[in-house]
TIPARO-348435 format. One record per atom (N, C-alpha, C): x, z, y; residue in three letters. Coordinates in steps of 0.2 Angstrom, whole numbers, padded with zeros to 4 digits, always signed. Each point is the difference from the previous one (the first is absolute). Layout:
<pts>
XZYALA
...
</pts>
This chain:
<pts>
-0229-0387-0069MET
+0001+0007+0002MET
+0008+0001-0001MET
+0003+0004+0005PRO
+0007+0001-0001PRO
+0001+0005-0006PRO
+0006-0001-0003THR
+0002+0005-0005THR
+0001+0007+0003THR
-0003+0005-0004VAL
+0001+0007+0002VAL
+0006+0003-0003VAL
+0004+0003+0003VAL
+0006+0004-0002VAL
-0002+0007-0002VAL
+0001+0002-0006ARG
-0001+0007-0002ARG
+0006+0004-0001ARG
+0001+0006+0004PRO
+0006+0004-0001PRO
-0001+0003-0007PRO
+0006+0000-0003THR
+0001+0004-0007THR
+0003+0006+0001THR
+0000+0005-0005PRO
+0003+0006+0001PRO
+0007+0001+0002PRO
+0004-0005-0001LEU
+0007+0000+0002LEU
+0001-0004+0007LEU
-0005-0002+0003GLY
+0000-0002+0007GLY
+0001-0008+0000GLY
+0000-0003-0006TYR
+0001-0007+0000TYR
-0007-0004+0001TYR
+0000-0006+0000ASN
-0006-0004+0001ASN
-0002-0004-0006ASN
-0006+0001-0003TYR
-0002-0004-0005TYR
-0002-0007+0003TYR
+0003-0005-0003HIS
-0001-0007+0004HIS
-0003-0005-0005HIS
-0007-0001+0000PRO
-0003-0004-0005PRO
+0003-0007+0000PRO
+0003-0003+0006CYS
+0003-0006+0000CYS
+0006-0001-0005CYS
+0003+0005-0002LEU
+0005+0000-0005LEU
-0002-0001-0007LEU
-0006+0002-0001ALA
-0003-0001-0007ALA
-0002-0007-0002ALA
+0004-0004-0003ARG
-0002-0006-0002ARG
+0004-0002-0007ARG
-0004+0002-0005PRO
+0003-0001-0007PRO
+0002-0007-0001PRO
+0005-0001-0005HIS
+0002-0007-0002HIS
-0006-0004-0003HIS
-0005+0003-0003SER
-0005-0003-0004SER
-0005-0003+0005SER
+0000+0002+0007ASP
-0005-0002+0005ASP
+0003-0006+0003ASP
+0006-0003-0002LEU
+0002-0006+0004LEU
-0005-0006+0000LEU
-0001-0003+0005ARG
-0005-0005+0000ARG
+0002-0006-0003ARG
-0004-0003-0004GLU
+0001-0007-0003GLU
-0004-0005+0004GLU
+0004-0005+0003THR
-0004-0005+0004THR
-0001-0006-0004THR
-0004-0004+0003VAL
-0002-0007-0003VAL
+0007-0004-0001VAL
-0001-0004-0005THR
+0006-0005-0001THR
+0002-0004+0006THR
+0006+0000+0001LEU
+0003-0004+0006LEU
+0000-0007-0002LEU
-0002-0005+0005LEU
-0001-0007-0002LEU
+0006-0004+0001LEU
+0006+0003+0001THR
+0006-0003+0001THR
+0004+0000-0007THR
+0004-0005-0001THR
+0004+0000-0006THR
+0007+0003+0001THR
+0004+0002-0005PRO
+0006+0002+0001PRO
+0004-0006+0003PRO
+0005+0002+0005GLY
+0004-0005+0003GLY
-0002-0001+0007GLY
-0007+0001+0002LYS
-0002-0002+0006LYS
+0003+0005+0005LYS
+0002-0002+0006PRO
+0004+0005+0005PRO
-0004+0005+0003PRO
-0006-0001+0002ALA
-0003+0005+0004ALA
-0007+0001-0003ALA
-0003+0005+0003ARG
-0007+0002-0002ARG
-0004+0002+0006ARG
-0006-0003+0000LYS
-0004+0000+0007LYS
-0002+0007+0001LYS
+0000+0002+0006THR
-0003+0007+0002THR
-0005-0001+0005THR
-0005+0004+0000PRO
-0006+0000+0005PRO
+0003+0000+0007PRO
-0003-0004+0004LYS
+0002+0000+0007LYS
-0003+0006+0004LYS
+0004+0003+0004LYS
-0003+0005+0004LYS
-0004-0002+0006LYS
-0006+0003+0001THR
-0004-0003+0005THR
-0001+0006+0005THR
+0005+0004+0001GLY
-0001+0006+0004GLY
-0002+0006-0004GLY
-0001+0005+0004GLN
-0001+0007-0004GLN
-0007+0000-0003GLN
-0001+0002-0006THR
-0006+0000-0003THR
-0003+0007+0000THR
-0006+0001-0001PRO
-0003+0007+0000PRO
+0004+0005-0004PRO
+0003-0003-0006ASP
+0003+0005-0005ASP
+0007+0001+0002ASP
+0003-0003+0005GLU
+0007+0001+0002GLU
+0001+0006+0004GLU
+0005+0004-0001TYR
+0001+0006+0004TYR
+0001-0002+0007TYR
-0001+0005+0004LYS
+0001-0001+0007LYS
+0006+0004+0002LYS
+0006-0003+0002ALA
+0006+0004+0001ALA
-0001+0004+0006ALA
+0003+0006+0000PRO
+0000+0004+0006PRO
+0003-0004+0006PRO
-0004+0002+0006GLU
+0002-0004+0006GLU
+0005+0003+0004GLU
+0002+0006-0002SER
+0005+0003+0004SER
+0004+0005-0004SER
+0006+0002+0003ILE
+0004+0005-0004ILE
-0004+0007-0001ILE
-0004+0002+0005GLU
-0004+0006+0000GLU
-0005-0001-0006GLU
-0003-0006-0001ASP
-0004-0001-0005ASP
+0003+0001-0007ASP
+0006-0002-0001VAL
+0004+0001-0006VAL
+0001+0008-0001VAL
+0002+0003+0005GLN
+0001+0008-0001GLN
-0007+0003-0002GLN
-0005-0002+0004ASN
-0007+0003-0002ASN
-0002-0002-0007ASN
+0001-0006-0002LEU
-0001-0002-0007LEU
+0003+0004-0005LEU
+0007+0001+0001LEU
+0004+0004-0005LEU
-0003+0007+0000LEU
-0001+0003+0006ARG
-0002+0007+0001ARG
-0007+0001-0004ARG
-0004-0005+0000ASP
-0006+0001-0003ASP
+0001+0000-0008ASP
+0005-0002-0002GLN
+0002+0000-0007GLN
+0005+0006-0001GLN
+0000+0005+0004VAL
+0004+0006+0000VAL
+0008-0002-0001VAL
+0002-0005+0004TYR
+0007-0002+0000TYR
+0002+0001+0008TYR
+0004+0005+0001ILE
+0002+0001+0007ILE
+0006-0005+0002ILE
-0001-0004+0005SER
+0004-0005+0002SER
+0002+0000+0007SER
+0006+0000+0002ASP
+0002+0000+0007ASP
+0000-0008+0002ASP
+0001-0001+0007ARG
+0000-0007+0003ARG
+0006-0004-0003ARG
+0005+0003-0001ALA
+0006-0004-0003ALA
-0001-0003-0006ALA
-0004+0003-0005LEU
-0002-0003-0006LEU
-0006-0005+0001LEU
-0005+0002+0004ALA
-0006-0004+0001ALA
+0002-0007+0003ALA
+0005-0001+0004VAL
+0002-0006+0003VAL
+0002-0005-0005VAL
+0005+0001-0005PRO
+0001-0005-0005PRO
-0006-0002-0005PRO
-0004+0005-0001ILE
-0006-0001-0004ILE
-0004-0005+0003ILE
-0002+0002+0007PHE
-0004-0005+0004PHE
+0003-0007+0000PHE
+0006-0001+0001LEU
+0003-0006+0001LEU
+0000-0004-0007LEU
+0001+0004-0005ALA
+0000-0003-0007ALA
-0006-0004-0001ALA
-0006+0004+0002MET
-0006-0003-0001MET
-0002-0006+0005MET
+0002+0001+0006LYS
-0001-0005+0005LYS
+0004-0006-0001LYS
+0006+0000-0002LEU
+0004-0005-0001LEU
+0000-0003-0007LEU
-0003+0004-0005GLN
+0000-0002-0007GLN
+0007+0000-0003GLN
+0003+0005+0002ARG
+0007+0001-0003ARG
+0001+0006-0005ARG
+0004-0001-0005PRO
+0000+0006-0004PRO
+0004+0006+0003PRO
-0002+0006-0002LEU
+0003+0006+0003LEU
+0005+0003-0005LEU
+0006+0001+0002PHE
+0005+0003-0005PHE
+0001+0007+0003PHE
-0002+0005-0004LEU
+0001+0007+0001LEU
+0005+0003-0004LEU
+0005+0003+0003GLU
+0006+0003-0003GLU
+0000+0007+0002GLU
+0002+0005-0005GLY
+0001+0007+0002GLY
+0001+0004-0007GLY
+0001+0006+0001GLU
+0001+0004-0006GLU
-0006+0001-0004GLU
+0001+0002-0006ALA
-0006+0001-0005ALA
-0004+0005+0003ALA
-0007+0000+0000GLY
-0004+0005+0002GLY
-0002+0001+0007GLY
+0002-0005+0004VAL
-0002+0000+0007VAL
-0007-0003+0002VAL
-0003-0003-0005GLY
-0007-0003+0001GLY
+0000-0007+0001GLY
+0005-0004-0002LYS
+0000-0007+0000LYS
-0006-0004-0004LYS
-0001+0002-0006THR
-0005-0002-0004THR
-0007+0001+0002THR
+0000+0006+0003GLU
-0007+0003+0003GLU
-0002-0004+0006GLU
+0004-0004+0003ILE
-0002-0004+0006ILE
-0004-0006-0003ILE
+0002-0003-0005ALA
-0003-0005-0003ALA
-0007+0002-0003ALA
+0000+0005-0003ARG
-0007+0003-0002ARG
-0005+0001+0005ARG
+0003+0004+0006ALA
-0005+0001+0005ALA
-0002-0006+0004ALA
+0004-0005+0000LEU
-0001-0006+0004LEU
-0006-0004-0004LEU
+0001+0000-0007ALA
-0005-0004-0004ALA
-0007+0004+0001ALA
+0000+0006-0001CYS
-0006+0004+0001CYS
-0003-0001+0007CYS
+0004+0001+0005GLY
-0002-0001+0007GLY
-0003-0007+0001GLY
+0002-0005-0003LEU
-0002-0007+0001LEU
-0006-0001-0004LEU
-0001+0004-0005GLY
-0005-0002-0005GLY
+0002-0005-0005GLY
+0006-0001-0001THR
+0002-0006-0004THR
+0004+0003-0007THR
+0001-0005-0004LYS
+0004+0002-0006LYS
+0007+0001+0000LYS
+0002+0005-0003LEU
+0008+0002-0001LEU
+0002-0003-0006LEU
+0005-0005+0000ILE
+0003-0002-0006ILE
+0007+0002+0000ILE
+0002+0004-0005ARG
+0007+0003+0000ARG
+0004-0003-0006ARG
+0006-0002+0002LEU
+0006-0001-0004LEU
+0005+0005+0000LEU
+0000+0004-0006GLN
+0005+0005+0000GLN
+0007-0003-0003GLN
+0005+0000+0004CYS
+0006-0003-0002CYS
+0004+0005-0005CYS
+0004-0003-0004TYR
+0004+0003-0005TYR
+0006-0004-0002TYR
+0005+0002-0003GLU
+0006-0004-0003GLU
-0003-0004-0005GLU
+0002-0006+0000GLY
-0002-0005-0005GLY
-0007-0004+0002GLY
-0003+0002+0005LEU
-0006-0003+0002LEU
+0001-0008+0001LEU
-0004-0004-0003ASP
+0001-0007+0001ASP
-0007-0004+0002ASP
+0001-0006+0000ILE
-0006-0004+0002ILE
-0006+0001-0005ILE
+0001+0001-0006ASN
-0006+0001-0005ASN
-0004+0006+0002ASN
+0003+0006+0002GLN
-0003+0006+0002GLN
-0003+0000+0007GLN
+0004-0004+0005ALA
-0002+0000+0007ALA
-0004-0006+0002ALA
+0001-0006-0003VAL
-0004-0005+0003VAL
-0005-0003-0005VAL
+0002-0002-0006TYR
-0005-0003-0004TYR
+0003-0001-0007TYR
-0004-0001-0005GLU
+0003-0002-0007GLU
-0006-0003-0003GLU
+0002-0004-0006TRP
-0006-0004-0004TRP
-0002+0005-0005TRP
-0007-0001-0002ASN
-0002+0004-0005ASN
+0001-0004-0007ASN
+0005+0002-0003HIS
+0003-0004-0005HIS
-0005+0001-0006HIS
-0003+0006-0001THR
-0005+0001-0006THR
-0006-0005+0001THR
-0003+0000+0006ARG
-0005-0004+0001ARG
+0001-0008-0001ARG
+0006-0001+0002GLN
+0002-0007+0000GLN
+0001-0002-0008GLN
+0003+0004-0004VAL
+0000-0002-0007VAL
-0007+0000-0003VAL
-0004+0004+0002LEU
-0007+0000-0003LEU
-0003-0007+0002LEU
+0001-0002+0006GLU
-0003-0006+0003GLU
+0003-0006-0004GLU
+0006+0000-0002ILE
+0003-0005-0004ILE
-0003+0000-0007ILE
-0001+0005-0003ARG
-0003+0001-0006ARG
-0007-0003+0000ARG
-0004+0001+0005LEU
-0007-0002+0001LEU
+0000-0008+0001LEU
+0005-0002+0004MET
+0001-0008+0000MET
+0001-0003-0006MET
+0005+0003-0004GLU
+0001-0003-0007GLU
-0005+0000-0004GLU
-0004+0006+0000THR
-0006+0000-0004THR
-0005-0005+0001THR
-0001-0001+0007SER
-0005-0005+0002SER
+0002-0008-0002SER
+0006-0001-0001GLY
+0003-0006-0002GLY
+0001-0005+0006GLY
-0002+0002+0006HIS
+0001-0004+0006HIS
+0006+0003+0005HIS
+0006-0002-0002VAL
+0005+0002+0004VAL
+0004-0005+0004VAL
-0001+0000+0006ASP
+0004-0005+0005ASP
+0005+0004+0003ASP
+0007-0002-0001ARG
+0005+0003+0002ARG
+0000+0002+0008ARG
-0001-0006+0003GLU
+0000+0001+0008GLU
-0006+0005+0002GLU
-0006-0001-0003THR
-0005+0004+0002THR
+0001+0007-0002THR
+0003+0001-0006ALA
+0001+0007-0002ALA
+0005+0003+0004ALA
+0005-0003+0002ASN
+0005+0003+0004ASN
-0002+0002+0007ASN
-0005-0005+0003ALA
-0003+0002+0006ALA
-0004+0006+0000ALA
-0004+0001-0006ASP
-0004+0005+0000ASP
+0003+0007-0002ASP
+0005+0000-0004LEU
+0004+0006-0002LEU
+0004+0003+0006LEU
+0002-0004+0005PHE
+0003+0002+0005PHE
-0004+0000+0007PHE
-0006+0002-0001SER
-0005+0001+0006SER
-0001+0007+0001SER
-0003+0001+0006GLU
-0001+0007+0002GLU
-0004+0004-0005GLU
-0004-0003-0005ARG
-0003+0003-0005ARG
+0004+0005-0004ARG
+0007-0002-0001PHE
+0004+0003-0004PHE
+0006+0004+0004PHE
-0001+0000+0007LEU
+0004+0003+0004LEU
-0001+0008+0001LEU
+0005+0004-0001VAL
-0001+0007+0002VAL
+0003+0001+0006VAL
-0004+0002+0005LYS
+0002+0001+0007LYS
+0003+0008+0001LYS
+0006+0000+0002ARG
+0003+0007+0001ARG
+0000+0001+0008ARG
+0002+0006+0002PRO
-0002+0002+0007PRO
+0002-0005+0006PRO
+0006-0003-0001LEU
+0001-0005+0006LEU
-0004-0006+0000LEU
-0002-0002-0006LEU
-0005-0006+0000LEU
-0007+0002+0002LEU
-0002+0006-0002GLN
-0007+0003+0001GLN
+0000+0001+0008GLN
+0005+0001+0003ALA
+0000+0002+0008ALA
-0002-0007+0004ALA
+0002-0006-0003ILE
-0002-0006+0004ILE
-0005-0004-0004ILE
-0004+0003-0004ASP
-0005-0003-0004ASP
-0005-0003+0005ASP
-0002-0006-0001GLU
-0005-0003+0005GLU
-0007+0004-0001GLU
-0001+0003-0005ALA
-0006+0004-0001ALA
-0001+0006+0004ALA
+0006+0002+0003GLN
+0000+0006+0004GLN
-0005-0001+0006GLN
-0005+0004+0001GLU
-0004-0001+0006GLU
+0002+0002+0006GLU
+0005+0004+0000LYS
+0004+0002+0006LYS
+0007+0002-0001LYS
+0004+0001+0005SER
+0007+0001-0001SER
+0001+0007-0004SER
+0003+0000-0006PRO
+0002+0007-0003PRO
+0006+0002+0003PRO
+0002+0007-0001VAL
+0006+0003+0001VAL
+0004-0001-0006VAL
+0006-0003+0001LEU
+0005-0001-0006LEU
+0005+0005+0001LEU
+0001+0005-0004LEU
+0005+0005+0000LEU
+0006-0002-0005LEU
+0006-0002+0002ILE
+0005-0001-0004ILE
+0005+0006+0000ILE
-0001+0005-0004ASP
+0002+0007+0000ASP
+0007+0001-0003ASP
+0004+0003+0004GLU
+0007+0002-0002GLU
+0004-0007-0003GLU
+0000-0005+0005LEU
+0004-0006-0002LEU
+0007+0001-0002LEU
+0003+0005+0002ASP
+0007+0002-0001ASP
+0001+0002-0007ASP
-0005+0001-0004ARG
+0000+0002-0007ARG
+0001-0006-0004ARG
-0002-0006+0002SER
+0000-0006-0004SER
+0007-0003+0001SER
+0001-0005-0004ASP
+0007-0004+0000ASP
+0000-0005+0006ASP
+0006-0001+0002GLU
+0001-0004+0006GLU
-0003-0007-0001GLU
+0000-0003-0006GLU
-0002-0006-0002GLU
-0008-0001+0002GLU
-0003+0006-0001PHE
-0008+0000+0001PHE
-0001-0002+0007PHE
+0004+0002+0005GLU
-0002-0001+0007GLU
-0001-0008+0001GLU
+0004-0004-0004GLY
-0001-0007+0001GLY
-0007-0002-0001GLY
-0003+0003-0005PHE
-0007-0002-0001PHE
-0005+0001+0006PHE
+0002+0005+0004LEU
-0004+0002+0005LEU
+0000-0005+0007LEU
+0006-0003+0000LEU
+0001-0004+0006LEU
-0006-0005+0002LEU
-0002-0004-0005GLU
-0005-0005+0002GLU
-0007+0004+0002GLU
-0001+0005-0004LEU
-0006+0004+0002LEU
+0000+0003+0007LEU
+0006+0003+0002LEU
+0000+0003+0006LEU
+0000-0005+0006LEU
+0003-0006-0001ALA
+0001-0005+0005ALA
-0007-0003+0001ALA
-0003-0002-0005ASP
-0006-0005+0001ASP
-0006+0002-0004ASP
+0000+0006-0003TYR
-0006+0003-0003TYR
-0002-0005-0005TYR
+0005-0002-0004GLN
-0002-0005-0006GLN
+0005+0001-0006GLN
-0002-0002-0005ILE
+0004+0001-0007ILE
-0001-0007-0003ILE
+0005-0003-0003THR
+0000-0006-0004THR
+0001+0002-0007THR
-0005-0003-0004ILE
+0000+0000-0007ILE
+0002-0007-0003ILE
+0005-0001-0003PRO
+0002-0007-0002PRO
-0006-0004-0004PRO
-0004+0004-0004GLU
-0005-0004-0004GLU
-0006-0001+0004GLU
-0001+0003+0006LEU
-0006+0000+0003LEU
+0001-0003+0008LEU
+0005+0002+0002GLY
+0001-0002+0007GLY
+0001+0006+0005GLY
-0002-0001+0006THR
+0001+0006+0005THR
-0007+0003+0001THR
+0000+0007+0000PHE
-0005+0004+0002PHE
+0001+0003+0007PHE
-0004-0001+0004LYS
+0001+0002+0007LYS
-0006+0004+0002LYS
+0001+0006+0004ALA
-0005+0005+0001ALA
-0005-0003+0006ALA
-0006+0000-0002ALA
-0005-0002+0005ALA
-0001+0006+0005ALA
+0001+0006-0002HIS
+0001+0006+0004HIS
+0006+0004-0001HIS
+0005-0001+0004PRO
+0007+0003-0001PRO
+0000+0007-0001PRO
+0003+0003-0005PRO
+0000+0007-0001PRO
+0004+0004+0006PRO
-0002+0006+0001ILE
+0004+0005+0004ILE
+0005+0002-0005ILE
+0007-0002+0001VAL
+0005+0002-0004VAL
+0004+0006+0002VAL
+0000+0005-0004ILE
+0004+0006+0002ILE
+0006+0001-0006ILE
+0006+0000+0002ILE
+0005+0001-0005ILE
+0004+0006+0002ILE
+0001+0004-0005THR
+0003+0007+0001THR
+0007+0000-0004THR
+0005+0004+0003SER
+0006+0001-0004SER
+0003+0007+0002SER
+0003+0003-0005ASN
+0003+0007+0001ASN
+0007-0001+0001ASN
+0002-0006+0001ARG
+0007-0002+0002ARG
+0005+0003-0005ARG
-0001-0001-0007THR
+0004+0002-0005THR
+0006-0006+0000THR
-0002-0006+0002ARG
+0004-0006+0001ARG
-0002-0004+0006ARG
+0004-0004+0002GLU
-0001-0004+0006GLU
-0005-0006-0002GLU
-0005-0002+0004ILE
-0004-0006-0001ILE
+0003-0005+0003ILE
+0000-0006-0003HIS
+0004-0006+0003HIS
-0003-0002+0007HIS
+0004-0003+0004ASP
-0002-0002+0007ASP
-0005-0005+0000ASP
+0000-0005-0005ALA
-0005-0005+0000ALA
-0007+0002-0001ALA
-0001+0006-0003LEU
-0007+0003-0001LEU
-0001+0004+0006LEU
+0004+0003+0003LYS
-0001+0004+0006LYS
-0002-0004+0006LYS
+0003-0006+0000ARG
-0001-0004+0006ARG
-0007-0002+0000ARG
-0004+0000-0005ARG
-0007-0003-0001ARG
-0004+0006+0002ARG
+0002+0006+0002CYS
-0004+0006+0001CYS
+0001+0003+0006CYS
-0005+0004+0002LEU
+0001+0005+0006LEU
+0003+0006-0004LEU
+0004+0004+0004TYR
+0003+0006-0003TYR
-0001+0006+0003TYR
-0001+0005-0004TYR
-0001+0007+0003TYR
+0003+0005-0004TYR
+0004+0005+0002TRP
+0003+0006-0003TRP
-0005+0006+0000TRP
-0002+0002-0006VAL
-0005+0006+0000VAL
+0004+0006-0001VAL
+0001+0004+0005ASP
+0004+0006+0000ASP
-0004+0006-0002ASP
+0004+0006-0001TYR
-0004+0006-0001TYR
-0003+0002+0006TYR
-0006+0003+0000PRO
-0004+0002+0006PRO
+0004+0006+0003PRO
-0001+0001+0006ASP
+0002+0006+0004ASP
-0005+0006-0002ASP
+0001+0005+0003TYR
-0004+0006-0001TYR
-0008-0001+0001TYR
-0001-0002+0007GLN
-0007-0001+0002GLN
-0004-0005-0004GLN
+0004-0006-0002LYS
-0004-0005-0004LYS
-0001+0002-0007LYS
+0005+0003-0003GLU
-0001+0003-0007GLU
-0006+0005+0000GLU
+0000+0004+0005LEU
-0005+0005+0000LEU
-0007-0003+0001LEU
-0001-0006+0004GLN
-0006-0004+0000GLN
-0002-0003-0007GLN
+0005-0002-0003ILE
-0001-0003-0006ILE
-0003+0004-0006ILE
+0003+0006+0000ILE
-0002+0005-0006ILE
-0006+0003+0002ILE
-0002+0001+0007THR
-0006+0003+0001THR
-0006-0005+0000THR
+0002-0006+0001ALA
-0005-0006-0001ALA
-0002-0001-0008ALA
+0006+0001-0004ARG
-0001-0002-0007ARG
-0003+0006-0004ARG
+0002+0006+0002ILE
-0002+0007-0003ILE
-0003+0004+0005ILE
-0006-0002+0003PRO
-0003+0004+0005PRO
-0002+0007-0001PRO
+0000+0002-0007ASP
-0002+0007-0002ASP
+0006+0005+0001ASP
+0006-0003+0001ALA
+0006+0004+0000ALA
-0001+0005+0006ALA
+0002+0006+0000PRO
+0000+0005+0006PRO
+0005-0003+0004PRO
-0001+0000+0007ARG
+0004-0002+0005ARG
+0007+0003+0000ARG
+0001+0006-0001LYS
+0006+0004+0000LYS
+0004-0003-0006LYS
-0003+0000-0006LEU
+0004-0003-0006LEU
+0002-0007+0001LEU
-0004-0004+0003ALA
+0002-0007+0001ALA
+0006-0001+0005ALA
+0000+0005+0005GLU
+0005+0000+0005GLU
+0007+0002-0003GLU
-0001+0005-0004GLN
+0006+0003-0004GLN
+0003-0005-0005GLN
-0004-0003-0004VAL
+0002-0005-0004VAL
+0004-0006+0003VAL
-0003-0003+0006THR
+0002-0005+0003THR
+0007+0002+0003THR
+0001+0006+0003ALA
+0006+0002+0003ALA
+0005+0001-0005ALA
-0001+0002-0006PHE
+0005+0001-0005PHE
+0002-0006-0003PHE
-0005-0005-0001ILE
+0002-0007-0002ILE
+0005-0003+0005ILE
-0002+0001+0006GLN
+0005-0003+0005GLN
+0007+0003+0000GLN
+0000+0006-0001GLU
+0007+0004-0001GLU
+0003-0003-0006GLU
-0003-0001-0006MET
+0003-0002-0006MET
+0003-0007+0001MET
-0003-0004+0004ARG
+0002-0007+0000ARG
+0007+0000+0004ARG
+0002+0005+0003GLU
+0006+0001+0003GLU
+0006+0003-0004GLU
-0002+0001-0007THR
+0004+0003-0005THR
+0004-0006-0003THR
+0006+0001-0003ASP
+0003-0005-0004ASP
-0003+0000-0007ASP
-0004-0005-0001LEU
-0004-0001-0006LEU
+0001-0007-0003LEU
+0000+0000-0007PHE
+0000-0007-0002PHE
-0006-0004+0001PHE
-0006+0003+0000LYS
-0006-0003+0001LYS
-0004+0004+0005LYS
-0001-0002+0006ILE
-0004+0003+0005ILE
-0007+0000-0001ILE
-0004+0005+0000PRO
-0007+0000-0001PRO
-0004-0004+0005PRO
-0005-0004-0002GLY
-0003-0004+0004GLY
-0007+0003+0002GLY
-0004-0004+0003VAL
-0007+0003+0002VAL
-0004+0001-0006VAL
+0000-0004-0005SER
-0003+0001-0006SER
+0001+0006-0003SER
+0007+0002+0000GLU
+0002+0007-0003GLU
-0003+0006+0004GLU
+0000-0002+0007THR
-0003+0006+0004THR
-0008+0001-0002THR
-0003-0006-0001LEU
-0007+0001-0002LEU
-0001+0003-0007LEU
+0004-0002-0004ASP
+0000+0004-0007ASP
+0001+0007+0001ASP
+0005+0002+0004TRP
+0002+0007+0000TRP
-0005+0004+0003TRP
-0003-0003+0006LEU
-0006+0004+0003LEU
-0006+0001-0005LEU
-0001-0005-0004SER
-0006+0000-0005SER
+0002+0005-0005SER
+0006+0001-0002ALA
+0002+0005-0005ALA
-0001+0007+0003ALA
+0002+0001+0006LEU
+0000+0006+0003LEU
-0007+0002+0001LEU
-0005-0004+0001LEU
-0007+0001+0001LEU
-0003+0002-0007LEU
+0003-0004-0005ALA
-0003+0002-0007ALA
+0003+0007-0002ALA
+0005+0002+0003MET
+0003+0007-0002MET
-0003+0005+0005MET
-0005-0002+0004ASN
-0003+0005+0005ASN
+0005+0003+0005ASN
+0005-0004+0002GLN
+0004+0002+0005GLN
-0002-0001+0007GLN
+0000+0005+0004SER
-0002-0001+0007SER
+0006+0000+0005SER
+0006+0001-0003GLU
+0006+0000+0004GLU
+0006-0001-0004GLU
+0006-0002+0002LEU
+0006-0001-0004LEU
+0004+0007+0000LEU
+0003+0000-0006ASP
+0005+0006-0001ASP
+0005-0003-0005ASP
+0006+0003+0000PRO
+0006-0003-0003PRO
-0002-0001-0008PRO
-0003+0005-0003SER
-0001+0000-0007SER
-0004-0006-0002SER
-0006-0001+0004VAL
-0004-0006-0002VAL
+0003-0006+0001VAL
+0004-0001+0005ILE
+0004-0006+0002ILE
+0005-0001-0006ILE
+0003+0005-0003ASP
+0005-0001-0006ASP
-0004-0003-0006ASP
-0006+0003-0001ASP
-0004-0001-0005ASP
-0003-0008+0000ASP
-0001-0002+0006THR
-0003-0007+0001THR
+0005-0005+0002THR
+0007+0001+0000LEU
+0004-0005+0002LEU
+0000-0007-0004LEU
-0003+0000-0006GLY
-0001-0006-0004GLY
-0005-0004+0003GLY
-0004+0002+0005MET
-0005-0004+0003MET
+0003-0004+0005MET
+0006+0002+0003MET
+0003-0003+0005MET
+0006-0004-0002MET
+0004+0003-0004LEU
+0006-0003-0002LEU
+0000-0002-0008LEU
+0003-0006-0001LYS
-0001-0003-0007LYS
+0007-0001-0003LYS
+0005+0004+0002TYR
+0006+0000-0003TYR
+0003+0007-0001TYR
+0002+0002-0006GLN
+0002+0007-0001GLN
+0005+0002+0004GLN
+0005-0004+0002ASP
+0006+0002+0004ASP
-0003+0002+0007ASP
-0005-0004+0002ASP
-0003+0002+0007ASP
-0003+0006+0000ASP
-0004+0002-0006ILE
-0003+0006+0000ILE
+0004+0006+0000ILE
+0006-0001-0004GLU
+0005+0006-0001GLU
+0003+0001+0007GLU
+0001-0005+0004SER
+0004+0000+0006SER
-0004+0004+0005SER
-0006+0000+0000VAL
-0004+0003+0005VAL
-0004+0007-0002VAL
+0000+0001-0006LYS
-0004+0006-0003LYS
+0004+0006+0002LYS
-0005+0005+0002GLY
+0003+0007+0001GLY
+0001+0000+0008GLY
+0007+0002+0001GLU
+0001+0002+0007GLU
-0001-0006+0005GLU
+0002-0007-0002PRO
-0001-0005+0004PRO
-0007-0001+0002PRO
-0005+0001-0004VAL
-0007+0000+0001VAL
-0002+0005+0005VAL
+0003+0006+0000ARG
-0002+0005+0005ARG
+0003-0002+0006ARG
+0006-0003+0001ALA
+0002-0002+0006ALA
-0004-0005+0003ALA
-0002-0005-0004MET
-0004-0006+0003MET
-0006+0003+0002MET
-0003+0004-0004LEU
-0007+0003+0003LEU
+0001+0004+0006LEU
+0005+0003+0001GLU
+0001+0004+0006GLU
+0001-0005+0006GLU
+0004-0005-0001ARG
+0001-0005+0005ARG
-0006-0004+0002ARG
-0004-0001-0005SER
-0006-0004+0001SER
-0005+0003+0004SER
+0000+0007+0000LYS
-0005+0004+0004LYS
+0001-0002+0008LYS
+0006-0002+0002ASN
+0001-0002+0007ASN
+0000-0007+0001ASN
-0002-0004-0005ARG
+0001-0007+0000ARG
-0005-0003+0005ARG
-0007+0001-0003GLY
-0005-0003+0004GLY
+0000-0007+0001GLY
-0002-0002+0006PRO
+0000-0007+0002PRO
+0006-0003+0002PRO
+0006+0003-0001ARG
+0006-0003+0002ARG
+0001-0006-0004ARG
+0006-0004+0001ARG
+0001-0006-0003ARG
+0000+0001-0008ARG
-0004-0005-0003GLY
+0000+0000-0008GLY
+0004-0005-0003GLY
-0003-0003-0005GLY
+0003-0005-0004GLY
+0006+0002-0004GLY
+0005-0005-0001ARG
+0005+0002-0004ARG
+0007+0000+0004ARG
+0004+0005-0002ARG
+0006+0000+0003ARG
+0004-0006-0002ARG
+0003-0004+0005ARG
+0004-0006-0001ARG
+0007+0002-0001ARG
+0003-0001-0006GLY
+0007+0001-0002GLY
+0005-0005+0002GLY
</pts>
C-alpha cells in the first residue's frame, strides 16, 4: 500500500519513510567469506520482481506522481527526475535553502511506495556515520565468550568477528543492501555542508552503486537506489562528483506556481489571503536581504496568519510576524515599518507578473 502523506499544521509533510531509528538496523546472517577476499556475491537480477517499483513511463507520469503527493512540479523539473530513474543516474539538485529540494525526495519515495533513506550531511561527517562501522562492544563480548569456552582459533575468530553479524550499516550501505525488496530513494541532503574529502567516499557508490569494505569485499546493489543529492551552494561541489549526476537548479517559484503550492498545501486558507501572501513574498524577494525567504517560510507565515485568525494582510500584522519569514535581525530591521508598507502597496498590483528572485 502506498505511504500516505499527512499535512501538518505548518504545511509540511509527515513522512513515515524518514522514521528509522538506529536500533532498528537489520542484523544479517554471518557472511561466509573471510577477510581479505576481494568480492562478495550478490543475487543475480532476473528481471523485475513483483516487489520492485514500476518507474513512471513518461514525464507527465512523474508530474502526476508528485502532484498526488501535494508537490507542484513543472515540466522542467519532471524531465531530470524522469531521466534519473530511467537511466539509473543520480540527480543533483542545487538551489537556495527552502525552495523544496528535500521535499522532492520525500514526495518521490511516497509516490513510488518505497523507502526513503536519508543521510543528513554536516561538517565532520565521515565513513563511520555515513557508510558503516564495526560494533566494537559486541566484538569484545564475543572475544570474552570465546576465551571462556576455551576454544579460540585465531583465523576462525578473525573471520567471525569481521562478519556482517558485527557490521553496523549506515545510510549509504543500507541503500544498497541486498535485502531491499525494491529500489529505495537515497537522499544525500545538503552535501555542501560536509567536508570536501567526504565527496570521495561517494564516487564509487554514484558510479557503480557499490561500496567496498576491506574486511568483507564489495557490496553491490541488487536494486540500485534512486539517488537524490541536494546542495544549498554554500560551497562548490567537485566536478568529479557532478559528472556522475544529472543536474537541475531549483529556483524560487514565480507567483502562479507559488500560489498553487500554498493552496495545495494549506487548502483551508482563504483565497484572498493566499494571494496577498504570495504577492507580498514575491515582492520581498526583490529586496536586498541577507537571506531571501523560501517556500517553506511562505507556508510557515501563512499558517501563522491563520492561527491569528487573519483574513487579509495589513502592515501591523506583517511587522508582528516578520520573524516567520526572515531569520536575521538585520533583515527584519531593514524592512520593518515604512518599507513593509511600500512592499504591501506594490504587491497589490503584482498578481501574476514575473516572480522569483531579482537577479543582482
